[in-house]
N, C-alpha and C positions, 0 to 999 in steps of 0.2 A: 552381877549375876543376872542371867535371864531366867525368868520364871513364867511358865504358861499358867493362866488362870482359868479355871473351869466354872461353869454356872453353879455347881454345887457349893463352891467357896464364895462366889459373889453373893448368892442368895443368903447364905449363912451369915455373912458379914452384915447384911442389911436387916434381916429379920431377927429381932431379939428373942422370938419364941422358937427359933430353929434349934434343934438339939445340938448343933455344932457351933452355935453363935459365939460362945466365949473363946474357944480355940481359934475360930476364924477371925474374930476381932483382934486377938493378940497377934496372930500371924500376919494379918494385914498391916497392923501398926508397925510391926518389926520390918516387914518388907519395904514399907514406905521409908522408915527411918534409915534403912540400909541402902536406900537408893536403887533398889532392884529394878531392872527393866521388866515391867509386867506386860505380858503379851497375851492377847486374845484374838480370836477370829471374829469376823462380823457374824458368823453363825452363832457363836457363844453369846454375843451381845443380843442378837435377836431372841434367842432362847431365854436369856436372863430378863430382857424387857417384857416378854410375854408372861413369864412367871411372876415377875413383880407386879405387873398390871393386874393380873387375875387374883393373886393372893393378897397383895398389900394395897393396891389402888394406884391411881394416876399420880397422886402427890408423892408417893414413895418412889415411883418410877422417875418423875421429874427430878427429884432431889438426887437420886442415884446418878442419872445421866449427867446432871450438871457437876456433880462432885468427882466423877471418874473420867470425864471427858479428857482432862489434861494429864491423867495418871496412867491410863492404859494405852498401850500401843497396839493398834488394830491391824492385823494381817488380813487383808481382803481376800476372800476365797474366790479364785478365778476358776475357769472351766477345768483346767488340769488338776487342781487340788480337789475340786469337787469330785471329779472322775476317780481319783485315787481313793478318796474316802468312800465313795459309793461302791467301788470294787471290793474294798475291804469289808464294808458293811454287809454286802451280799455274800461274800465268801465266808464270813464268820457265822452268819445266819443264827445270831443269838437274840432271843426275844427281848432281853433287857438292855441291849446295846443299841445306842441311837446313832443315826447318821452324823449328828453333831459331834459325838464322841469320836467316831471313825475319822472324820475330817480333822478333828483336833489332833489325833494321833499322827496323821499324815503331815499336818502342819508342823508339829513339834519335830518330827524326824527331818523334814526338809530344812527347818531353821536351826537344827542342831541343839534343840532345847531338851534337856533330860530331866528337868525338875518341874513339877506341876503343883500348884496350890489347888487341892481338890479333896473332896470327901467321897469320891466315886472309885471303888476298888478296881474298876476296869483299867484305870491308868497304871496302877501297880501291876496288874496282870499283863500289861503290855510292856513292862520293863522300865517304866518311868519311876523316878523317886518322888513320892508324894509328901508334901508338907501340909500341915504339921505332921511330924513322924510319929504319931501316937499308935498307929497300927489299929487299935480298937476304935479309933475315931472314923474309920472308913466303913461305909455302909456295906453289910454283907451282900445285899442285893442292891445294885445301884438304883438310884431314884429314877422312876419313870415319870418324866415331867408332865405328860398328858394326864396322869392321875393326880397331879398336884394342882392343876389349874383351878378347880373349884375354890371359891372363896372360903376363908376360915369360918 
């Protein structure tokens, strides 16, 4: 099974203080055990790295990078995918929707991936199946990562 992985899930797996940490940890462990093909874009990695650096520090970022390097399959965003994401981002004109999310939606559609490991309701709003399927585990208002950058 191919599963797209969002920053919201990656951060929740790493940060024990995150409200979604336990379901994220359990889902991550199960996906690894099942041999799922875990896909991210380099935009998701950049966003995750920035968030980890700011919130948890460089040691956490290094550990994360070293541990996931061989687990995640990175889809590199090229000009056409960026343009598709940007067009959707501008067309949706939603304050809490990020360019990274819109590029992720476009990448998932191009790759034929319908399942996402995420705690961001925008993926469900776009018709993707979010795991873990708790429903109430999804943020009512998606996380705006620029607001999360200050240290704890």
